[in-house]
N, C-alpha and C positions, 0 to 999 in steps of 0.2 A: 510359515509362509510357503506357498508353492513356488516352484521355479517358473514364474510367469510375471506378467505386468500387473500392477495394481495402481488404482487411482486413489489419491489421498486428498482430502480437503482440510486445510489448516485454518484455524481462526484464533486470533490472539484475544483472549478474554481477560487478560490481566488488567489490573488497575493502572499501573504505571510502568511495567517492564516491557522493554522491546527486545526482540530476539534476532539472532543471526543463526539460522538453522542449517546444519550440515548433515549429510548421510555419511557415517563413519563405520569402520570395523573395529575389532578389538585392539588393533595396533594404533588406531587413530588416523589411519589413512582415510581420506574422504573420496567420495564418488559423486558424479553429477546426477542431478535429477532433471526431469523434463517438465518445465512449467507449461500449463495449458490454460490457466484461467486466473483471474483476480476476482475481487468482489463484484466487478462489473460484468462477469460472465466470461465466456471463452475469449482467448486471445485470437488475433487474426491468424497466427501460426504458432506452433510449439517452439519453445526456446530451451535448449540445454543450459543448465544453471548449476554452477558449483556449490552455491548456497543462496539463501535468500533472507532478506531482512523482513521482519513481520512486526509492525507496530500495533498498538491497541486498536481493535475493531477491524483491522485488515484481514482479508481472507485470500488464500492462495491455494490453487489446486496444482498438484504435480503427479506425474506418472513415474514410478520406480520399476525398473525391469530387473526382477530377481533372478532371471535366467542367467545373468552374468556371474552369479555366485554359486560356488559348489555347495553340495549338501553339507549341513553341519555348520555353515557360516552364521555368525552372530553379528548383527548390524544394529546401529543406533541412530536415532535423530538426536543430534547433539547441539546444544546452544553454546556458541563461542563468543558471544557479545559481552563485553565487560561492562557491568552496570552495578554500582554499589550504593546509589542513592536515587531519590525520586526525580531528580532533574532529567535524567536520561543517561544513555551510554557515554563513555568517554569517546573523544574524537568528534568527528562530524559525519554528516550523511554520506559523503563520498569515501571517507577514510575513518570508519569507526574502529575503536580499540577492540581487538580480538585477543582471546586467551586460548592457549592449548596446553593441556586438554581442557575441554569445556565441561558443561553439565549434561549428562545423558538424560534425556526426557522420555524416550520411547525405545523399546527393544524389539527387534525382529529376529526370528530364528528361521533359517531356510531349512526346511525339514521334509519336503515332499517333492519328488520328481514329477515332471509333467512331460508327456510324450510330445505334445505340440501346443503352442500358444497361438491361436489364430488372431488374437487382438492386435490392432495396429494403431499407432498414433498418426493420423493423416498429416500431410504436409501443410494443408490449409484447414483451419478450424472454423473461423467466422470472419472472412475477409470484410473489411470496411474501409472506406476512403477517409483519409484525414480531412479535417476541416480546411477549407480552401483559404487561400490568401485573401480573396475578396470577402469571404464571410468574416475573417478575422479583422479586416480593415473597417468593416461596418458594425462590429460588435460594440455593445455598450460596455464600458469599463467600470468596474467597481473594486475598491481597494479596502482590505481588511487587515489591520495590524493586531497581532495577538501579544499582549504585554501584561504587566503587573503594575498596580497602582494602589498605594496605601494598604498593602498586604492582601489585596484581592485581585482576581484575574479579570482582565478586561479585553474587549474587542473595540478598537478605535477609541480607546480611553473610556469606554462606558461599561457599566455593569449590566447584567441581563435585565431586560424589561420586556416581558412577553406581551404586554398590552399594546405595543406598537412596533412596527418594523424598524430595523436599524438604518436602512437605506431605502431609496425609492423602490416601489414595487417592480418586479420583473414581469414582462409581458410574455404570454404564451407564444412560443414559436420564434421569439426574437433572441438572437445570439448575444451572449454576454461573456466577457472575460473577467474572471475574479482573480485579483492579485492578492494572494495570501502571504503575509509577511510575518516572520517571527521577530518580535520586538527586542529580543536579546535576553541577557541574563543567564545564558547557558542552559536554558530549559528547552526541552523538546515538546512539540505539540502536534499530535495527529488530528487533523481537522476533518470532521465527518459532516458531509452535507447531505441532508435528507432530500428525498423525492426523486432526484435525477442523477445519472452517472455523468461524470465529467471527462474531458479530454485534456491531459496535461500537455500544454504547449511549450512552456519553458520552465527550467529550474535554474535559478541564479543566472538568468540571461542566456542559458545554453539549451539546446535541444536535449531532452532527457533521455535516459537509457532506453534503447529499443531492442536490445538483444543481438545487434549486428556485430560483425568482426571488428575488434578494436574498441568497442564501447566499454565504458566503465560506469559503475554505479551500483547501488545496493537495492534498487527497487525497479521492477519492470513497469514503466508507466508512460511510454511515449505514445502520442496520438497516432492512430493508424495501426497500432499493435495492441494497446490495452485501453479499457475504460475502467474508471474507478469512482468510488464515492468517499474514499478516505485518503488524505494527502498529508504525508509526514513532513513536518517542518523541523529540521535540525537547527542547531544554533545559527541565528542570523540568516536562515534560508528565506528565499522568496520564490514562490511558485505561481505561475499563471495557468489557470484552468478555464477551458471553454465550456459553457453550459448553454443548452437550449431547453428550457422547460416546456414540455409538450403536453402534459396531462395535469388534471386535478388542480384548478385554481384554488387559492386559499392561503392560510398562514402555515409556514413551516419553520424549522429551526436548523441551524448549523452550530457546531460546538467542538471544543477540544475533547478528545476521547481519553485523555488522562482523566480518570473519573474524579479525582480530587479537584482538578481544574474546572471540570464541568460543574461540580457541586458548589464551587466557589465562584460562580457567576460568569465563566468564560463560555457564554452561549448567547446567541442572538436570534431574533426572529426575522424572516424575510417573507414577503407576500408575493404570490403569483396571481396576476389578473388576466382575464380573457380579453 
């Protein structure tokens, strides 16, 4: 690597493994990365980030500035999230179980000096206004619970049936709040909604992490900062997401992106009408 900034895009293509990724050196010391995007595109502004959680199907973009490291330095992308079975990591979304040292996944060697690096991460990337209180008050509310029944994975107690929508159709341009609830059992479910990016309004009744001073959390998802299409439900989590379907009427799906859960019927159809 040259002693300059690089932009990286991470995607979790695993069946069932969730990661907590750190930038570390040979001694295990970690260094911050600057997050600039999610699967929903650029953030409203960059956020320095000591590590980030990445669930199945989630995508994150970060900038790493290698000018802060001397020539000859070896660095790693290291996963420190403890997970030894298909249910998901130990702990919960806000306080996952971490191990040190973790598993090194990717190695960088800083081996080329650069006289000058003109690249900059701007203070603003893609500013956008959060959904207003008026829009939230008039939004149609739909609830979806992800659970298990008779050894199969269900949404609202039902197995997948793509011949009909699970709930009433969505209208183009009409705001909706989807309440996504983990039905329990210690399983983790990353919920992937096709067609449109959503705005996370609440997580377990609280404003989700937005990158500000004093915030805590494992995923950058607050409305006004990030847009997303995949929403991780840890054990017993409930997340409220605002959608406004703007394009392409017709049938679409949403599903758990734990591939075994998806293949075992944790999927549903929703329709968008003009």
